[in-house]
N, C-alpha and C positions, 0 to 999 in steps of 0.2 A: 504494500500500500504506500503510495506517494503522499507527501504532505501537500496540503492545500494552501498556497500563498494567499495573501490578503486581497489581491486584485488581479485583473487580467494581465497586466504587464508583467507582473512577477511570475505568474504561471507560465506564460509564454517563454519567458527567459529561462525558467526551470527546464522546460521541455527541450529548448534549443541547446542548452548547456549539456543535457544528458545525452542527446543524440545529435551531435553537430552535423549540419548540412555541408556537403562538399561538392555537390553536383548541381548544375543550374540549367534551366530551360526557359526560353522566352517564347511567349505566344502572342499573336496579334488577333484580337477579336474586334473586328470593325475598327473603330477609332481608339480602342483601348489596348494597351500593351500590358501583359501580365508576366511577372517573373516568378518562376516556380523553383524553389530550392529543395533538395532532398539529401538524405544521408546515405542513399544507396544509388550508385550509377545505374543499376538495372531498373530501378524504379523510374528514373528519369527517361531511360530508353523506352520503357513500356508506355509512358505518357507521350513521348515523342511519336511513337507509332500510332497511338490512338488519335492524337491531335495533328496528324501529319499535314492536313491542308492549312493549318494555322500557325505552324512553327515560324518564328521570327529569328533574325540573326542576333539582335541585341536590344537593349532598352534605349532610353529610360522607361521605367514601368510606372503605370498608374496604380497597379495592384501587385502586392507581393504575397505569395503563399509559401509556407514552408511545410514540407511533408516528411514525417519522421517514422520510419519503420521500426517497430519495437514490439515486445510483448504487450499484451493488453495493459493500458495505462490506467490504473485504478486510483481513484481519489475518494477521500472520506467525506462525501457529500450526500445529501438526501435529494435525489433527483425528483422532478415532477414529471409524471407520465404525460406524453402528448396523446390526446385522444385521436383515434383513427378518424379519417375523413368519412363523411356519410357514405353508407353502402359497404364499408370495409370494417373488419373486426380485429385484425392483427395489430397489436401494439409494436411499433418498430423503433420509436425514439423516445428519449426522455431528456430533460434539460435542467440546467441550473443557472440562475442569474447571478453573475459575478460582478463585482464592482468594476465598471468600465467595459463589460462584455458579457458574453454568454458561452456556456459549455453545452454542447449537444452530444449525447452518447447514443450510439446505435446498439440497441439491446441484443440483437442476434450475433453481432460480430465483435462487439467491444471496442469498435473504433470511436475515437474521441476527437471532437472538433471544437476549437476555441477561437473566438473571433470578436471583434469590436475595435473601434478606434483606428481602423485601417490595418490592424494586425490580424493575421490569419494562420492558424496552425492545425494540421491534421497529425494525429499520433496514434499508433497501434499497429495491428497486423495489416499494413497498407498493401503489401504485395498480394495478399490473398483477397483483398477487397478493393481492387483498382477502380471498380465502377463507383464506389462511394467516394474515392479521392477525386475522380473525374467530376462527379456531381458537386462536390465542395468547391472545386475550382470554378465550375460554371456558375454556381450560386453566388460567388463573389462578384462575377461579372454582371449577373442579373441584378444584384443590388445596385451596382455602380450605374447601370443604364437606367434602371427604374427611377433613380434619384435625379435623373436629368429630364424629367417630365414625361415619363412613360407610364402606361398601364400594362399590367400583366395579363396575358391571355393563355388559356389552355388550348393550344392549337398547334398544328403543323403548318409549314409554309414552304412554298416553291415560287420560282419565277417561271412563267410559261408565256410564250409569245411576247416576251418583253414586259410582262405585267406581273406584279406580285399578287399571290393568291394565298389566303389563309384557309385552313380547313379545321373545323372544330366539331365536336359531337359529344353526346352523353357517353358514359363509361362503356368502353368496348365497341364503339361505333366504327372504328377502323380508319381514323383520320391519317395515321401513319401509313397504313396500307394504301390508301388513296393517293397520298403524296408520292409513294414509290411507283404506283401505276402511272402517275404523271411524269415521273422521271423517265419511264419507258418511252414517253412521247417527246422527250428532249428537254424537259424542264431542268432547272437548276435548283438544288436543294437549299433551303433557308433554315429550317428548324423542324425538329421531330415532335416536340411535346410542349414547348413553351415559346410564346412570342411576346415581345415587348413592343407596344405600338405607341407612336407619338404623332402629334399633329405637326404639319409643316405648312408653309405658304402654298404648297402644291397639293395638299391633301394629307394622306396618312403615310407614315414610314413604319415599316416593321423591322425589328431587330431579332435575329435568331440566336440560338444557343448551339455551341459546338458539341452537341451530343449526337452520337450516331444512333440511327433507328434501332430499336430492339424489337425483333420480329419473331412471330411464332412459326413453327414448321409449315403450317398451311400457307402462310404468306410467301415463304421462301419457295415452297414446292410449286406454286402456281405463277411464279415470275421468273422468266428465263435469265434475267440479270442476277437473280438472287440465289438460284439453285446451287451455285458453286459454293455457297457458305456451308452446305451440308456435305458430308462424305457420301460416296455412292451407297454405302450400307444404310446410312440414315435415310437417304432418299427412298430406297426400296422399302424400308420399314415403315416410314410415315405414309408412303403412297398406298400401303395396304390397309390403312386404318379407315373405318367408317367416317364420313364427313363430320358427323356430330362430335365424335371423339377427337378428331383432328382439331376441330374448332375450339374445344375446351382445354387443350393442352397448355400447361403452364411453362413448358420449355421455351427458352428465348435464345436468340442469336443476335450478336452485334453485326449489323450490316454496314461495314466500312465503305463510305460512299466512293472514295478513290478506287478501292479494290473492285467494287461492283460495277461502277459506271465510268471510271476513268477520271483523270485529273481535271481540276477547275470546274467541278460540278457542285461545289458547296461554298456558298457565300453567306454572310451574316447580316446583310442589310439590303433592303429594296423598298421601292414605293409599294404601297398596298392598295390595289384597285378593287379587290373583291374578297368576300368572306363566304365560304360555303359551310352551312350548318347541316350536319348529318343527323337527321331525326328519324332514322329508319330502324327497322328491326327485322330479324330473321322471319321468313314466312309471312311478311307483312303485305303481300299482294303486289300489284303493279307499282313500280318506282315512279314517283312524281317529283317534278322540279318546279319550284315557284319562287318568284321574287318577293321578298318580304321587307317590311318596315319594322325595325326592332322597337320603335316607340309604341307600335301597336301589337307587337308580339314579344312582350317581356318574358313570356314563358320560355323563350329560346335563349335568353341571356345567360342562364347558368351553364349552358354548354360551352360558353367562351370565358366567362369570368373565372378568375383563379385567385385563391388566397395566397398571399406572399409566403407564408410558412415560417418555420422556426429559424431559417437561415437568413432572414431579412432583419437587419438591425441597423437602421439608417441613422446617419448623423443629423444634427439639427438643421442643416441647410438642404436637406432632401426636398426636392420639388415634385415628387410623385403626386398626381392628382388623387383626390379621395376615391378609393376603390368601391364606388357605389354605382347603382344602376344608371343614374343620370349621367355620370361621367362616361360610362361605356356607350350609352346611347348617343351621347354627344360625339365621341370619337368615331364610332362606327357609322354615323350618318354621313361620313365623308367617303364611304365606299359602297359599292353594290353588294347586296346580301342575298344569297340564295338559300332556301330550305330544300333539302332533299328528303322526302318522306316515303312511306310505303315500305316495300321490301328492299333488302340489301342487294345492290347490283352495281358492282364496281365499274363495269363497262359503261353503264348508263351514266354513272357519276363522272367518269372520265370524260365522256362526250360533253356533259353539261359544263365542266370546267374549261374544256377547250373552247366551247362556244362562248362562254362568258369572257374569256381573255381575248377572243377575236373581236368582241364588240368594242368600238372606239368612242361610243357616245355615253 
């Protein structure tokens, strides 16, 4: 058991002294440069492979994150459990408010994240939990961009026919799958699961997150660009499953955009001309596409609105608008909005997205 210092600065110094970082990686997310320091070269190399489209030569950096591979870093604190989101039951995180910052602990892995005041530390079995380290790095950028006047959306995003298009939907609707179908049509990837949107003089701008899509076997199996993620044995095994069983599988793969679609197909910023809301369901009958006004269809807003979560700890000068329905309606009135309802049909949804981005009025 490690001692608990009196404040965030002292705790971060304690971790960095115990597991000093010697390797460095620079990343460029849009207009923000991040410096990642780690105490293991192999950890930096794994992050370099994951963030390949966004590796930068050098700083200076707006954000610095240090990553310290170690045994589970235990502290003598009484954590508060974070309640699961609506529709979920598994408790994954707990937290402790520290003077000048916050500690978040992942209950299943023992990973510990300390942040606040511009200082950011991940400590614990990092190599075994690279995805959580990736999420922490991305969350530091999300906070940075939100505090520059953005709202957070639960959406995927692509650029198609020169126009930015966001896709959102209720849980399990398949927004990432639709985004990858559009990649097959020549789209450029923007984001998998989170979008930050901002107003500009020309309309909306969307900012993506450098997170690779995590897809299920069914998505990979039915997309020629993604099948290579699975071994031949896996392809044969999953192909033999009934459709319902394949749909329900929890198994996930990281679809590295560069490896699947080639270089320069992943960017983090674009104008946002449209939003497609997937309000469909399995066996829901004919697929229907309709233009909607969100001021009149507030029932659709929860499909896009997203809580900022535990890893958002803004400074006093943060200019994020109030994350309320009126703010989202105001922002999204600057783009065209489609609702796709009825039964799930990705071919029909792809055609609707292509048609929407072909419209110039």
